[in-house]
DOGULO-661052 format. One record per residue: x, y, z of N, C-alpha, C in turn; residue number from 1. Coordinates in steps of 0.2 Angstrom, whole numbers, plus 5000, padded with zeros to 4 digits. Each point is the difference from the previous one (the first is absolute). Example, Ala and Ser with C-alpha at 12.3 -4.5 7.8 and 13.67 -1.06 7.14 Angstrom:
<nodes>
   nx   ny   nz  cax  cay  caz   cx   cy   cz   k
 5066 4972 5039 4996 5006 5000 5004 5006 5000   1
 4998 5005 4996 5004 5006 5001 4996 5005 5003   2
</nodes>
This chain:
<nodes>
   nx   ny   nz  cax  cay  caz   cx   cy   cz   k
 4935 5086 4978 4996 4996 4996 5000 4993 5004   1
 4995 5000 5004 4999 4994 5005 4999 4994 4996   2
 4997 5000 4994 4999 4994 4996 5007 4997 4998   3
 5005 5004 4998 5006 4998 4998 5004 4997 5006   4
 4999 5002 5006 5003 4997 5006 4997 4994 5001   5
 4994 4999 5000 4996 4994 5001 5003 4995 4995   6
 5000 5001 4994 5003 4996 4995 5007 4997 5001   7
 5004 5005 5002 5007 4998 5002 5000 4995 5006   8
 4995 5001 5005 5000 4995 5005 4997 4994 4998   9
 4995 4999 4996 4998 4994 4998 5005 4996 4996  10
 5004 5003 4996 5005 4996 4996 5006 4999 5003  11
 5000 5002 5007 5006 4999 5004 5000 4993 5003  12
 4999 4995 4996 4999 4993 5002 5007 4996 4998  13
 5001 4995 5004 5006 4996 4999 5001 4997 4993  14
 4994 4998 4997 5000 4997 4993 5002 5006 4995  15
 4997 5006 5001 5001 5005 4995 5007 5003 5001  16
 5003 5000 5006 5007 5003 5001 5005 4995 5001  17
 4999 4994 4998 5005 4995 5001 5007 5002 4996  18
 5000 5002 4994 5006 5002 4997 5003 5006 5002  19
 4997 5004 5005 5002 5006 5003 5003 4999 5007  20
 5000 4994 5002 5002 4999 5007 4995 4999 5005  21
 4993 5000 4998 4995 4999 5005 4996 5007 5001  22
 4995 4999 5004 4996 5006 5001 5003 5006 5004  23
 4998 5006 4999 5003 5006 5003 4996 5001 5007  24
 5003 5003 5005 4996 5002 5006 4996 5006 4997  25
 4994 5000 5004 4995 5006 4998 5003 5007 5001  26
 5004 5001 5004 5004 5006 5001 5003 5002 4994  27
 5003 4996 4997 5004 5001 4994 4996 5002 4994  28
 4994 4996 4999 4995 5002 4995 4997 5007 5001  29
 4998 5001 5006 4997 5007 5002 5006 5005 4998  30
 5006 4999 5002 5005 5005 4999 5001 5002 4993  31
 5000 4994 4996 5001 5001 4993 4995 5004 4997  32
 4993 4998 5002 4995 5004 4997 5000 5007 5002  33
 5002 5002 5006 5000 5007 5002 5005 5004 4996  34
 5006 4996 4999 5005 5004 4996 4998 5001 4993  35
 4996 4995 4997 4998 5001 4993 4995 5006 5000  36
 4996 5000 5005 4995 5006 5000 5003 5007 5001  37
 5006 5000 5003 5003 5006 5001 5004 5002 4994  38
 5001 4996 4995 5004 5002 4994 4996 5005 4996  39
 5004 5004 4997 4997 5005 4996 4997 4996 4994  40
 4994 5003 4997 4997 4997 4995 5004 5000 4993  41
 5000 4994 4997 5004 5000 4993 4996 5002 4994  42
 4993 5002 5002 4996 5002 4994 5001 5007 4998  43
 5000 5001 4994 5001 5007 4997 4995 5005 5003  44
 5003 5006 5001 4995 5005 5003 4996 5003 4995  45
</nodes>
């Protein structure tokens, strides 16, 4: 879901992440998105 990744990149601003210790490196955002997409679906079959 490219739109989700782009949204995460847009909200990765110092003002938005101040309480979390600042913005994340892009590699970390991409890695988290990849792991989320690899997770099995939680939707009932």
